[in-house]
N, C-alpha and C positions, 0 to 999 in steps of 0.2 A: 504494500500500500504506500503510495507516494506522499501522502499527507497533504496534497493539494486539494483544491475544490473540485469535486467530482459530482456529477448529477446522480441523485438518489431519489427514490420514491418511497414515501412512508405510508404504511397502512396498519390499521389496528389489527391485532392478532387475537384469535380465540384462545384464551388461556384460562387456567383454573383460578380459583379465588386466591388472592394474595394475602400475605400476612402483613403487608405494609399498612401502616396507620393512615397513610394518605389515600388509600384505596386505588392507587395507580399501579398498574402491573406492567407498564411499558408497552411497546408496540414493535412491530416488525418493520424493517427497512429493506429496500432493494438498491443495489449498487451496480454501476456499469461493469462491463467485462474487464476493463483495464484494472479496476480496483480489485476485482475478484481474482484476476490472474496474479497480481502481486501478493495477494493473501495466500493463494495456493503455494506460491514459491516459499513464502515465509514458513508456512506450516509443514512443508515437505523438506525443509532444509536438512534436518537431521537424517532423514531417509536418503536424500540425494548425496550428501557428503560422505556417506558410507560408514566405515568402521570407526570405533573408538579405541583408544589405546588401552590395552589390557595389561595385567601384571606380568604375564609371560608371553613370549612369542608363540602364536598359535601354529599348529601343524598345517592348517589350511587357511589361507587368507583370501576371502572373496575379492575379486577385482572390483574396484570402486566404479560406480555408475558414472560419476563425474569424470574419472579418468577415461572411461569409454567414450564419453562425449568429447574429451580432449583429442582423442584419436580422430574422430570425425572432423573436428575443427581444424586440426593440422592438415588433414588430407584436403580440405577445402582451401586452406591457405596455399598449399603447394600447387594447387591447380591455378592459382592466380586470380580467383574470382571473388576474393574477400578483401576488403580494405583493412587498414590498420585498426580502425575502430568500427567494427561491423554493427549493424542494427538488427532488429528483429526481422526486417524484410529482406535481409541479405543471406538467409540460410540456404545457400545454393546446394545443388545435388553434387554427388561425386560419381565418377565413372565406375562401372562395375568391375573394370580391370583393377583399379586402385583398391576397391573394396575386397576383391579376391586376394590380391597380393598382401594387403595389410592383415587380413584375418589368417591367412596361411602362416605368415611370419609370427603372429601372436600365438597361434595354436602350437607352433613349433617350439617357441620359447617356454610356454606353459606345459609342454609335454603332453598335449592332447593327441590321442591316437586316432580318434574318429576324423575322417577327412571332412573338409569344408567345401561346399559348393555354393557359390554366390547366386546361382540361377534359382535356387530354392526361395530366396528372399526377394528376388526381382519380379516385378509385375510385367516384364516384357519390353520396357522402354530403354533398357541397357543403361540406366542411371539409378542411383540409390539415394533415397531421401533419408532424413534422420529417423523417420518412423520405421523404415525397413532396416536401417542400421541398428535401431534399438531392439528389434525383434531378436537379433542374435544374442544380446545380453539377457533378454527375457527367457529365451528358450534353451540356451546353453548355460550350464553352470560353470562359469569361468573362475577358477581358483588358482592361487599360487601355492603349490605344494612345497613344503619345507621338511627336510629330513632332520632328525635330532641333532646331528653335527652342525647343520646350517643354522638351526635355532640357537645353538650354543654360541656360534660365531657372531650372530647378530646381537645376542645379548651382551657379548663382550666388546663389540666394535661399533655398533650403531646405537647411539644413546636415545634416539627417538623411536626405536622399534617397540619398546614396551616400558612399563614403569620400572621393572627390575633393571633393565639396561640403563635407564636414567639414574637409578640409585647407584649402580656400580660405577658409572662414569663420574658421578659426584664424589664417590669414595676414593676413586683413583686420583682425581684432581686434588682432593684434600691431602691425600698421601704424598703426592708430588710436592705440594707446598710444605708439608711437614718435613719431608726428607731434605728438601733444599734449605729450609730454615735451620735444621739441625746441622747440616753440613757447613753452612756459612758461619754459624756461631761456634762450631767446633774448631774453627781455625784460630780463635782467640788464644792469646798466649796463656792467660790464666786457666782456660779450659784444658790446654795441652799439658800444663803443669799440675792440673788437678787441684787448683786453688779454689774453684767455685763448685759448690755442691750441686747446683742446678745443672751443671754440665755432665753429671754422671750418667743420666739416662740416654745421652745422645747416641752412644754406640748401640744400645738396645733398640732405640727407635730406628736407627739406620738399618740395622739387621732386619727388623720387622718389615720396613718398607721395601728392602731388597727382596725379601721372600715374597711379598705381595706382587711386586713388579714381575718377578720371575714366573709366578703362577699365571698371572694375567697374560704375559707374552707367550708362554708355552701353550695355553689354551687357544689363543688366536692362531698360533703357528700350526697346531695340530688339526685345526678345523678349517683353515683358510682355503685348502685345496678343494673343498666341496662347494664353495660359494661362487655363484655367478653374479656379477655386479648388476645385471639388468633385472634380476629378481627383486632387488631391494631399492634400486634407484629408479623412480618413476620417469625422470628425465631421460635416462639411458634406455629404459624400456620403450618409451614413446619414440625415441629416435630409431631404435631397432625395428619397431613395428612399421613405421611410415617411411623408413629410409630405403635405400637401394643397395647398400653395401651387403656383401655376403655375410651371413651371420657366422661369426667365428666361434668354433667349438673348442674353447680353451681346454687343454688337457690338464689334469691335476698337477703334474710337475711344473707346467708353465705358470699356473696360478700360484703355486708355492714359490717359484722363483720371483714372480712379480711382487708377491707379498714381502719377501725378504729384502728385495732391492728397493722397495719404496723408501723415500727419504725419511719419513716419520718413523718407520720401523727400524731403519738403520740407526737412528738416534736412540731408540729404545734399546736396541741390542748393545750399542756402545755404552749405554748407561748401566746395563745389567752385567755385562761380561766382565769388566774389571773387578767389580765387587765380588763376583762369584769366584774368579781366579784367585783373588787375594785371600779369600776365605779358605780356599782349598790348598793354597801354597804357603799361607801364613806370611805373605810379603806385603809390606806397606811402603808408601812413599814412592818417589821416582815417577815413572811413567804412569803408575796406577792413580796417583793423585791428579795428574793432568787429565787422564781419561775420565776420572770421576766428575770433573768439572762439566763434562758433557751432560751429566744428569740434570743440570740446571736447565738445559734446553727443553726438557720435557714439559716445562711450564707453558710452552707454546701450544699445548693441547687446548688451552683456554680459548684459542681462536676458533676452535670448532664449535663454540657456542653460537646458537642462532642469533643472539643479540650482538655478537661481534663479527659474524661472518659477512654481513652486508658491508660494514666499513672496510674490512680487509679486501673484499671484492672490488670496491671502488678504488682503493689505493693501488691494488694490483693492475687494474685496467688503466689507471692513470699512468703508472710507470711504463706499462707496455706501449701505450700510445705515445709516450714522450721519449721513446728510445732514441729517435733521431736527434732530438734536442740534447739528450744526455751525452750522446756520442760527441756532438760538437763541443759541449761544455768540457768534457774530459780532454779532448784534443787541444782546445785552446788553453786549458789550465796546464797541461803538460808542456806545451810549447812555451808558455809564459814562465813556468818554473825553471826550465832549462835556460832560457834567455836571460832572465833576471838573476838567476844563480850564477851564470857565467859573468855577467857584468859586476856583480858584487865581489866575486873572486878577483877579478881584474882590478877593482877599485880598492880592495883592502887586503888582498892576499898575495897574488902573484906579482912578478916583476915586469909584466908586459908593458906597463905604462911608466916605467922609470924614466924613459927618455923625455917625458913631458913633466917630470917632477911629481908624478902621481903614483899611486899603488903602493905595494909593500916591498920589503926587501928580505933577502935570505940571511939567516943567522947561521953561519957555519958551525959555531960552537954548540948551540942548542939544537941545530938541524930543524928549525921551524921557520915559517914566514912570520915576520913582524910587521906591525902597522903603527901609525901614530895614534896614540890614545890621549895626548894632551900636550901642553906646553909648560915650561918652567922658565923663570926669569934668571938670566945669567948676569950677575952684578959685575963680573970681571969684564965681559964683553959689552955689557949694556944692551943686550937684546934677548929675545925669547928663543929657547932651545926646545927642540922636539923631544917628546918622551915616547920611546918605542917599547912595545910589548908584544907578546905572542898574539897573533891574529886568530880569531875564531874560524876564519875561512881559509883553511889550509889547502882545500881542493874544491873543485866544482861540485862534487857530491856533497861536501860539507855545506857549501853555500846553497845548494838546492834544498837542503833541509830547512834552512832559514826562509827560503823563498816559498816553500810549501806551507810553512806555518803562517807566513804573512799573507799569502793569497787566501788561505782558509779563514782569515780574520780571527785567528786564535791568539797569536802573539804571546808565546811563553816567556819571552824576555831573556832566554838563556844565551842568545846570540843577537848582538845589536851592532849596527855600524857606528863608527866614531869619527870618520873623516867626512869632509864636506861632500866629496864625490859619492861616498857610500850612502850618506843621508839622502842625496838626490836620487840615487838608484832605489832607495827604500821608498821614497815618496812615489816614484813611478810605479813600483810594484803594488803599492796600496791602491793607487788610482786604477791600475789595470784590473786588480781583483774585483773592485767594486763594479766596474763596467761589465766584466765578463760574467760575474755571478748574477748580476741583475737581469741580463737578457734571458737566459733559460728559465730563471725563476718565474718570470712573467709568462713564458710559454707553458711551463708545467702548471702554473696556477690557472691559466685559461683552459688547459686540457682537463684539469680537475673539475672545473665548473661545468665544462661540456659533458664529462662523464657522469657527473652528479645529475645533470638535467636529463641525460639519456636514461639513467637508472630510474629517475622519478617518472619519466614518460613510460618506461617499460612496466613499472609497477602499476601505473594507471591503466595501461593497456591490459595487463593481466587481470586487474580487478574488474575492468569492464568486461573482459572475456569471461571471467568467472560468473559475473552476474548474468550475462547473456546465456551461458551454458546452463546455469541454474534454472533460468526461465524455460529453456527448451526441454531440459530433462524433467523438470517438475510437470510441465504440460504433458509430455509423453507418458510419464508415469501415471498421472491422473486420468489420461485418456484410455490407456491400455489396461490399467488396473485401478479403476476409480474407487473401488470399495476401500482402498487404503485410506481415503479421506474420511470414511465413516468413523474411524477410530480416533479422529483428531478434533479438538475443539480449541478455538482461539478466543481469548478474552482481552478486549482492549478497554482501558480505563481512560476517561476523558474528564476534563474540568469544564463545568458549565459556568461560563463567565458572566452570565446574566443578560447577555444580549440576545435579541431575537434572531434565531437562526432558522431559515426556511427548512422544511423537511426534505427538500430536494438538494441540499448542499451538505458537504462533508464538514466536520469540525476543523478549525484551523490547527496547523501543526503546533502552535504555541500552547494549545490546551491538552496536549498529549501527556499522560501521566504514567504510561507503561503498558506492557502486555504480558500475557502468560499463555503457554500452550499446555493443554491437558490431553493426556493419552487415555482415551476411554477404554476401560476394561470390560467390554461387553461381548457376549457370544450369542449365537443364533438360538440356543435352546435353554439358557439358564438365566433367570432373573437375578438382579443384584441391586443393592443400594450402597453407594460409596460416598464418603465425605472426603474431599480433597482440599488441601491447602497448598497453594503454589505461590512462589515468589514472583514478583513482577520484574521484568527485564526491559532494558532500553532497546530502542529501534532507531539507529542513526539515519535511516532513510526517511523517517517521519520527523523526528526532532533530535538534535544533537545535545542531549542532556542526560544526566544521571537520574535514575529513578530509585525509589525505595518502596517498601511495603510488600504485602502479600494479600491474596484473595482466597476466601474459603467458600466453597460451594458443595452442594450435594446433588448427585444425579442418581435417579432410580430408573433402572432398565427393566421393562416388562416385554419379553418377546411374545409374539402371537402364537408360537408353536409350543407353548407349555402351559401348564396349569398354574394359574396365579396364586393358588392357595399354597403351593410349595415354593415359596419365595426364598431365594438365597440372599439373606440380608448380610451385607458386609460393610464394615466401617474401615475406611482407609484414611490415614493422615499422612499425606505425602508432601514433604517440604520442597521437593524439587523433582518434577517429572521430566525434566529436560536432560537428564543424564547424571544428576548427582545422586547421593545416597537417599533412599526412601525407606520409610517404615510403614508397614501395613499390618492392621489387626483385623482378622476376619472372624465373624461369628455366624455360623451357618446352622440351619435346621436340617440340612441334608447331611449325609454321611460322608466320611473321607473318601469312600470309593466314588461318590458322585463328584467330589472335587477333582479326583484324578481323572474321571471321565471328561470333566470340563476342560482340563488341559489338553486331552487328546482331541476333543472337538475343536479347540482353538487352534491346535497345530494343523488340523485338517482345513480349517478356514484359511490359515495363512498360505497353505500350499495350493489351495484351489479357490482363491478369493473371488475370481470372476464367476464361479459356478456355485456360489453359496448364497442361500437366502439369508437375509438379515432384515427381518420385519418385526416391528413392534413400536412401542412408545418409549421415549426417553424424556422423563420429567427432570428438568434442571432447576434447582433451587439455588439462587444466589443468596448466600447467607450474609457475609460481611467482608470487610477489608480492614487492614491495620497498617498504621505507620505510613500512610501515603505521603507523597511529596506535596509540599505546600506551594501552590502557584499563585496564591492571593497576595498581592503586594500591599494591601491595606493593613494598618496596624491592628493587631489582635484579630485578624481575619484568618480564614482557612479556606481550602479548596472546596468546591461543590462537585463531587465526583458522580459520574454515572458510567455504566458499562455497556459495551456492544459485544455480544456473544455470537461468534460464527460457528455454525454447525452444518454438517453435510448429511442430511438424512436420506438422500436419494440422488439419482442421476436425472439429467434433463431428458425429455422425450425426443427432442430434435437431434441431439448428439450424445455420444457416449461420454459425457463429462459430468463430474459432480455438480449438483445444483445446490448452492448454499441457502440456508435460512439464517437471517441476521435478526437478532432480538436486541432491542435497545431498552435498558432499564430506566426507571425514573431517577431523578436527581436527588442525592442526599445533600441537603443544604449545610454549608459551613461546618464541615467535619473532616478530619483526617482518619477517623475510625468509623466509617459508615456501617450501618446495619440495614440491609434491605429485607431479607426474609421473604422474597417473592419467587414465584415459580412460573415456568413456561414448559409446555409440552411440545416436543418435536416428534412428528409421525415418521418413522423410518420405513422405507420401502426399497430395499436393495434386492432386486430379483435378478437371477442369472439371465444373461442374454443367450439366445439360441446359438449353438456353436457355429452354424453356417452364417448367422447374422454377424457374429463377432469376426469371423474370418473375412466376410465381405467388407465390413467396415475397415478392418486393418488393411485389406488389399486396396480398397478404393479411397483411402484417406490421402488426398492429393493436396491438401492445404498446408500452409506453413504452420509450424508449431505455435506461432504467436499471431496468427491471423492472416499471414501473407499467402500468396498463391505462387505456383511455379509453372513453368512451361515445360512439358515433357521434351526430353532430348530425343533427337531423331535416331532411328535405328542405324547402326553401322552398315546394315545390309540394305538400306533403302526401303524398309517396310513402312 
């Protein structure tokens, strides 16, 4: 729902007697298709986005529906028919050849043995729409199968694969910090001499960290040969599916070699091996101390964190695109260092300028070059005598060190010119460094700005594509499996600002107070009564603000195919039905066997949702809300909330799409803890479509997923 003003039609609803003291039980409203489409997308987001992170890596991971849509979008883009920011009307078809090639490559990677024939899903025009593409996902169970060794490797190497992997990654990172800290403080003189008591546990800590690092590295080393990168990296899997390169079948030995030679794994090995060898051979110091310093580089693992990876990516791209400027900078710096180092040597070291009364002189006794470092007054002669001392610039390499320090604007002060000519050379060196360093810095800064803008545009394009894919996927899911919407209910909370709002207009975005999605636990044959408490969440598409509070409601389900005297009464207090932990308490007059039968029936409903009756009445009672956000700017004032409840009790007669019923409640004046206590009855009528009608509609569906139309592609045979 976009939050803008949309045309709506209000009508009074036939509802049961309300518990409201005002005697107002609300009314139904009707909204245009664009509003309902956005609502379907919001309600189906969890189903479209796919799996949630589990504690352990599952043995079989279903392929995400959104990733399946990404394959279709990438095939469209490679055909050149889609702009950078596509709209709903640009959902072009793909060729049947590209469809066949992509699915064959996908099935090969997933290890599917059953062959794929694109002609089964084509209606004869040799082009594939998103509806036909979606049928593959719906009819074929596409899963990524992982062996136990692969699951162990993912747990140890991929922090985002499961909660346990994230926990292990954090423990390893903390161990690296602890090991590095103990190693650094262990080099203190007092710790080496045993004068500080708190330095005693350092050796035990380092030994424990070494043992943990060794176990973690050995586990990854023993399981890396089983892992194919395209099974875990969606970007690589997408490129493999839509690409044209031959799929490389890496052998286990090659995967093992690639793992060992990876730079990060070489650092891990170099950090572990010296400690293991020193413990086995009882040797300390020397080269082992030097190699132990490599262990500090393990802290670079922190850059794998998603919060830092984006910044690292931008810097890497900036340096890559600024390679030419860096080459020019290095060349000019080296040239300047050699030139000014040679000039400084001639000015204050070598005898090359003695003919002009400049430069240094050779001291045969000390066997060094000397230079003038000052003057002293000679009273006998009545003039100033030169004071000669050893020069810092004994050779051009010595002078190049001074030039390098000066050009880098460091200036240690260990070597300084003392003669007039040497100071002139020093001034020239400083001016040269300022000019040379400033030129590439501007180029690199401009490149950084360009890369940052490109990354921002790419993020916007990806977000736009994600929203567009969500629309297409949600529409297709609701069209081919519309009964999935029957188990969802959306509650929007709005603030009545006291102004007159026509019944044919939407509330303004500034009045939005939050929304909540409820998963209805209803089955075709068992009645129930459930009380649900759900927290309100924000919706950035409507209003960019934080929301607070929760809503409590009760729904009573009475199916038509059961005896109403045997009512399964259940009470559920669910603090978060959107994926958080929930607590349910059920009190039933039926036996435990009936409860088990209910689970079997529900499983049957999920597997054959399109062919299951779901008819009955759903009585929704909006009880109360708590701790709502206060949008009233008047002193000692409060919001005046009301709710709009979206429910999908059936499909439309014209198209196989869910048809919503929207119920608007009365307004609770000036309160952040409103109590409504009113009810509304939704008549459910989900009847299975005849199989031939369903196939006909799936075959003849030639419209775009968001309302557009397409022109059939001509047959390559001229039919």
